[in-house]
N, C-alpha and C positions, 0 to 999 in steps of 0.2 A: 490202598486207597484207590477208588475208581473215580476219575474226573471225566465228566462227559457234558454234552450239550446238544444243540440242534433239535430240541423237542418243544421249544417255545414255552417253557415253564422252568421253574427251579424246585430242586427237592434235595433234602439230605436224608439218606436212609442207612441205618445201621444193618449189617448183615451178620447173623449171630449163628454160632454153632455151640450146642450145649450151654446156652446163656451167656457165652463170651463173644465179644465183637471180634469178628475175623476181618471184616472189610467194612469200609464206609464209602458209600456211593454219594459223590456230590455232583448235582446237575445244575448248571448255570446256562440259561438260554432264554431269550436272546437279548443282545445289548439293544438291538432296535428291530422291531417287527417290520417286515416288508409290507407296504400297502397292497391291498387286494381291492381292485375297483369293484363296486357294487356291494360286495359282502361287508366291507368296512363301513359303508354309508348306512346299510340296514342295521348292523350292530349299533351304531352310534344312534340311530333313530329309535331303536328298541330301548336303549339305555335312557334316552330322554323321556320315553313313555313311562318306564318303570320309576324314573324319578318323579315325574308329574303325578302319576296315579298312586303309587305305593310309597313315595318318599324314599326309595332305595337309590343311593348314589353308587354308580360303579366307577371305580378309578380307572379300570382297564376293560372297557367294553369290547375290545378287539381280541383280547388275550383269553386263552382257556386256562382253567385251573389245573394245577398238578393233580394227576390221579394218584391214588393209593398204590403202593408198590405191590406187586404179586406177593402172596403170602410166603412164598418160598423163592429164594434167589436162583435163577437158572435151573429151574426144576427139571427141564428136559435133559439137562447134562447131569446135575448133582442129585437128582431126586429131591427127598425132603430133608436133605443134610443141613441147609442154611435157611433159617427163618429171617423174615425181614421185619424192621420196625422203623416206620417213617417218623423222623425227628422234627422236620420242618418242611413247609411248602411255600413257595414264593410265586406270585403272579406278577406279570407285567414286564416292561423293558427294564433290564437289570444288569449289573455286573457283581461279580463275587471276588473277594480277596481271601486267600487262604494264607493263614499265618501259622507258622511252626516255631516253637521255641524249645530249646534243650531243657530238659528237666531230669536231672540225675543221669541215669543211663538210658533214657528214652527221649521221646518227643511229646510235647504237648501241643494240640492243634486246636484251631478254631477257624471258622469261615464266617465272613461278614458279607451279607447282601446289601447292596445299594440299589435304590430305584433311580432310573433315568426318567425324570418326570419334571414338568413345570414347578410342581409343588411336591418334591419328594418326601416321603415318610421318613422317620429316623432309620438309620441303618439298623439291621437286625443281625446281632451277633448269635452265632450257633457254636457253643463250646462242643468240641469233640472229645475232650478229655486226653488221657494218655494213649500214645500209640506204641504198642510194644511189638 
């Protein structure tokens, strides 16, 4: 299991070899995005225009969306040995809680993402299944 952050979005990715999950990458970042003078105001104005003219409401105008993972994990090191499969993407200020539970002779895992927002959406549980 790879736990990472500091990229300003969240994502859960399975890294597979021959169809079997070998690694799970869990990214959670940030708990609070630092303000950027000028850029934040422009993003907020743009979000206001999109809402007014197109009816599109943006919960996180200052935050980027999580990109897809590269098709192969660490291809420069492992070549095409490990394929990636994005399971979940999360945008906005957040924290994540990893839960592990003993299941027979292995562990069962899930990660739950929580928004840090005036009106937070419901937490999003991402089951990871059995870890062997």
